[in-house]
C-alpha positions as CSV (number, residue, x, y, z in Angstrom):
1,M,-9.7,4.0,6.7
2,L,-6.8,2.1,5.3
3,S,-4.2,0.4,7.6
4,R,-0.5,-0.1,7.3
5,N,1.0,-2.7,9.7
6,F,-2.4,-2.3,11.4
7,R,-1.8,1.4,12.0
8,L,-4.8,3.3,10.7
9,Q,-4.6,5.9,7.9
10,K,-7.6,7.9,6.9
11,V,-8.4,8.1,3.2
12,G,-11.8,9.7,3.3
13,N,-15.2,9.6,5.0
14,L,-18.4,8.0,3.6
15,D,-19.2,11.0,1.4
16,W,-15.7,11.0,0.0
17,I,-16.1,7.3,-0.9
18,E,-19.4,7.8,-2.5
19,N,-18.0,10.7,-4.6
20,N,-14.9,8.9,-5.7
21,Y,-16.1,5.3,-6.2
22,N,-18.8,3.9,-8.4
23,F,-19.6,0.7,-6.5
24,E,-21.9,-0.4,-9.3
25,N,-19.0,-0.6,-11.6
26,I,-16.5,-1.8,-9.0
27,A,-18.7,-4.9,-8.5
28,F,-17.7,-6.0,-12.0
29,S,-14.0,-6.1,-11.0
30,I,-14.4,-8.2,-7.9
31,D,-16.0,-11.4,-6.7
32,E,-16.6,-10.3,-3.1
33,L,-16.4,-7.1,-1.1
34,I,-15.0,-7.2,2.4
35,I,-15.8,-4.4,4.9
36,L,-14.1,-4.4,8.3
37,N,-14.8,-2.1,11.2
38,V,-11.3,-1.3,12.5
39,N,-12.3,1.6,14.9
40,R,-10.0,1.6,17.9
41,N,-12.2,3.9,20.0
42,G,-15.3,1.8,20.4
43,R,-17.6,0.5,17.7
44,N,-21.1,2.0,17.2
45,L,-23.1,-0.9,15.8
46,I,-26.0,1.2,14.7
47,E,-23.8,3.7,12.8
48,F,-21.8,0.9,11.3
49,S,-24.8,-1.0,10.1
50,K,-26.2,2.2,8.5
51,T,-22.9,2.7,6.7
52,I,-22.9,-0.8,5.4
53,A,-26.4,-0.5,4.1
54,K,-25.6,2.7,2.3
55,L,-22.3,1.5,0.9
56,I,-23.6,-1.7,-0.6
57,S,-27.0,-0.5,-1.9
58,N,-25.8,-0.9,-5.5
59,V,-23.3,-3.8,-5.0
60,F,-24.4,-7.1,-6.5
61,V,-21.6,-9.4,-5.3
62,P,-21.4,-11.1,-1.9
63,V,-20.4,-8.8,1.0
64,A,-18.5,-10.0,4.0
65,V,-18.5,-7.7,7.1
66,G,-16.6,-7.9,10.3
67,G,-15.1,-6.1,13.2
68,G,-16.3,-6.4,16.8
69,V,-18.7,-9.3,16.5
70,T,-19.3,-10.3,20.1
71,S,-22.9,-11.6,20.2
72,M,-25.7,-13.2,18.1
73,E,-27.5,-9.8,18.1
74,Y,-24.5,-8.1,16.7
75,A,-24.2,-10.7,13.9
76,K,-27.9,-10.5,13.2
77,T,-27.7,-6.7,12.8
78,L,-24.9,-7.1,10.2
79,F,-26.8,-9.6,8.3
80,M,-29.9,-7.4,8.4
81,S,-27.8,-4.6,7.0
82,G,-27.0,-6.5,3.9
83,A,-24.0,-8.7,4.9
84,D,-23.9,-12.1,3.2
85,K,-21.1,-13.3,5.5
86,I,-19.6,-12.2,8.8
87,I,-15.9,-12.1,9.6
88,I,-14.8,-13.0,13.2
89,N,-11.5,-12.9,15.0
90,S,-11.3,-12.3,18.8
91,I,-14.2,-14.5,19.7
92,L,-12.5,-17.5,18.1
93,T,-10.6,-17.9,21.3
94,E,-12.6,-15.7,23.7
95,N,-16.0,-17.3,23.0
96,P,-15.8,-20.4,20.9
97,Y,-19.3,-21.4,22.0
98,L,-20.6,-18.3,20.2
99,V,-18.7,-19.2,17.1
100,K,-20.4,-22.6,17.0
101,E,-23.8,-20.9,17.6
102,L,-23.2,-18.6,14.7
103,V,-22.3,-21.6,12.5
104,R,-25.4,-23.4,13.6
105,E,-27.7,-20.4,13.0
106,Y,-26.3,-19.0,9.7
107,G,-24.3,-21.9,8.3
108,S,-20.6,-22.4,7.9
109,Q,-20.6,-20.7,4.5
110,S,-21.6,-17.5,6.2
111,V,-18.9,-17.4,8.9
112,I,-15.3,-16.4,8.0
113,A,-12.5,-16.8,10.6
114,S,-9.9,-14.0,10.4
115,I,-6.3,-14.8,11.3
116,D,-4.0,-11.8,11.7
117,Y,-0.4,-13.1,11.8
118,N,3.0,-11.7,12.4
119,I,6.6,-12.8,13.1
120,D,7.8,-12.5,16.6
121,K,11.4,-13.7,17.4
122,K,11.4,-15.9,14.3
123,E,8.1,-17.5,15.3
124,I,4.8,-17.0,13.5
125,L,2.0,-15.9,15.8
126,A,-1.7,-15.2,15.4
127,Y,-3.1,-12.1,17.1
128,R,-6.5,-10.8,18.2
129,N,-8.0,-7.4,19.2
130,N,-6.8,-5.6,16.1
131,G,-3.4,-7.2,16.1
132,I,-2.6,-6.2,19.7
133,N,-2.7,-9.4,21.7
134,P,-0.9,-12.6,20.7
135,I,-3.0,-15.8,20.8
136,N,-1.5,-18.5,23.1
137,Y,-1.4,-21.2,20.5
138,N,1.2,-22.8,18.3
139,F,0.3,-21.5,14.8
140,T,-0.1,-25.0,13.4
141,D,-2.4,-26.0,16.3
142,Y,-4.4,-22.7,15.9
143,I,-5.1,-23.5,12.3
144,T,-6.5,-26.9,13.4
145,Y,-8.4,-25.4,16.3
146,I,-10.3,-22.8,14.3
147,Q,-11.4,-25.3,11.7
148,K,-12.9,-27.5,14.3
149,L,-15.2,-24.7,15.2
150,G,-16.9,-25.1,11.9
151,V,-16.0,-21.9,10.1
152,G,-16.4,-22.0,6.3
153,E,-13.5,-19.8,5.2
154,V,-10.3,-18.2,6.6
155,Y,-9.2,-14.7,5.9
156,L,-5.4,-14.8,6.3
157,N,-3.9,-11.4,6.9
158,S,-0.3,-10.5,7.3
159,I,0.3,-7.7,9.9
160,Q,3.8,-7.2,8.7
161,K,2.8,-6.7,5.0
162,D,-0.5,-5.0,5.7
163,G,-0.8,-1.8,3.5
164,T,2.7,-1.9,2.3
165,G,2.1,-2.9,-1.3
166,Q,5.2,-5.1,-1.2
167,G,3.5,-8.4,-1.9
168,Y,2.0,-11.1,0.2
169,S,4.1,-13.0,2.7
170,M,4.2,-16.2,0.6
171,D,7.6,-17.2,2.0
172,I,6.2,-17.1,5.6
173,I,2.7,-18.4,5.2
174,G,3.3,-20.7,2.2
175,P,4.3,-23.8,4.3
176,Y,1.1,-23.6,6.3
177,L,-1.4,-23.3,3.4
178,N,-1.8,-27.1,3.0
179,L,-3.1,-27.3,6.6
180,F,-6.3,-25.6,5.6
181,K,-9.3,-27.7,4.7
182,V,-11.5,-24.7,4.0
183,P,-11.1,-22.0,1.4
184,V,-8.4,-19.4,2.2
185,I,-8.6,-15.7,1.4
186,L,-5.0,-14.2,1.4
187,A,-4.7,-10.6,2.5
188,G,-2.0,-8.1,3.4
189,G,0.6,-6.7,1.0
190,A,-0.8,-6.7,-2.6
191,G,0.5,-3.7,-4.6
192,N,0.0,-4.8,-8.2
193,S,-1.5,-7.5,-10.3
194,K,1.7,-9.6,-10.2
195,H,1.3,-10.1,-6.5
196,L,-2.3,-11.2,-7.1
197,I,-1.2,-13.6,-9.8
198,E,1.7,-15.1,-7.8
199,A,-0.5,-15.9,-4.9
200,S,-3.4,-17.2,-7.0
201,H,-1.1,-19.7,-8.6
202,N,-0.5,-21.3,-5.2
203,P,-2.9,-24.3,-4.8
204,G,-3.4,-23.4,-1.2
205,V,-4.9,-20.0,-2.0
206,D,-8.5,-19.8,-3.0
207,A,-8.9,-16.0,-3.2
208,V,-6.8,-12.9,-2.9
209,A,-7.8,-9.6,-1.2
210,T,-6.5,-6.1,-1.6
211,A,-7.3,-2.7,-0.2
212,N,-4.3,-0.9,-1.7
213,L,-5.4,-1.4,-5.3
214,F,-8.9,-0.4,-4.4
215,N,-8.0,2.9,-2.7
216,F,-5.1,4.4,-4.5
217,I,-4.4,3.1,-8.0
218,G,-7.0,4.3,-10.5
219,Q,-8.2,1.4,-12.7
220,A,-6.1,-1.1,-10.8
221,L,-9.0,-3.5,-10.0
222,P,-10.4,-4.0,-13.5
223,N,-6.8,-4.1,-15.0
224,S,-5.7,-6.6,-12.4
225,R,-8.7,-8.8,-13.1
226,R,-7.9,-8.7,-16.8
227,D,-4.2,-9.5,-16.1
228,M,-5.2,-12.5,-14.0
229,Q,-7.5,-13.8,-16.6
230,E,-4.8,-13.5,-19.2
231,E,-2.5,-15.5,-16.9
232,G,-5.0,-18.4,-17.1
233,I,-6.5,-17.9,-13.6
234,H,-10.1,-19.0,-13.8
235,M,-12.3,-16.0,-13.0
236,A,-15.8,-15.0,-14.2
237,N,-15.7,-12.4,-17.0
238,F,-18.3,-9.8,-15.9
239,L,-19.6,-7.4,-18.4
240,P,-21.0,-4.1,-17.0
241,L,-24.8,-3.8,-17.6
242,K,-25.7,-1.3,-20.3
243,K,-28.0,1.4,-19.2
244,V,-31.4,1.3,-20.9
245,K,-32.9,4.5,-22.0
246,Q,-36.2,5.1,-20.3
247,P,-39.2,6.0,-22.6
248,V,-40.1,9.6,-22.6
């Protein structure tokens, strides 16, 4: 699935993904893979965990997985399926004790807080439950609140720009970036390498995420990484492994 303004659009099933993507090669174009379960009709943890394990069997970069984490058992299943990190959202306010337990058990570096934000009546608001319910916090206070829970990173996603390919909401989110004391992954809106480069030059942005370039635009990922390196953005230069002929 791909989303646009958090409304889902199907791009293919697991078999389609396996036939159209070579994850072994894609891993040389990214530093981390993010997989989110955005199912609106109930989440089957067992099926999701099997999907994760199958998708990442040949991926050799860190993998962050989220969507519906509501218990220690749920998180443990994701880690056992191959996740290096988990992404959480709704429990940040619904069950902050669980968040602290996850941090204690797995370490802050393995727990990413997701903030889905939008503009409502000229006010920036954070949302939970797939962008449905606004969180009853002033946005500045919410940023302070989630960092006190001990999370190690923040995934900052614009509902308004999600899936549009029009660029990140730098004008909206920019003034808040200096409030984060943990690394920020910016998401929602990237449509070309220029968007990635612009955001990466902001000192408050530690990483940029894209689904659009991954799903629809051919060699966009490797080309964008090259463009970013040429712009002086410090990124590892991965060289695909050469296949070694097996002896007869």
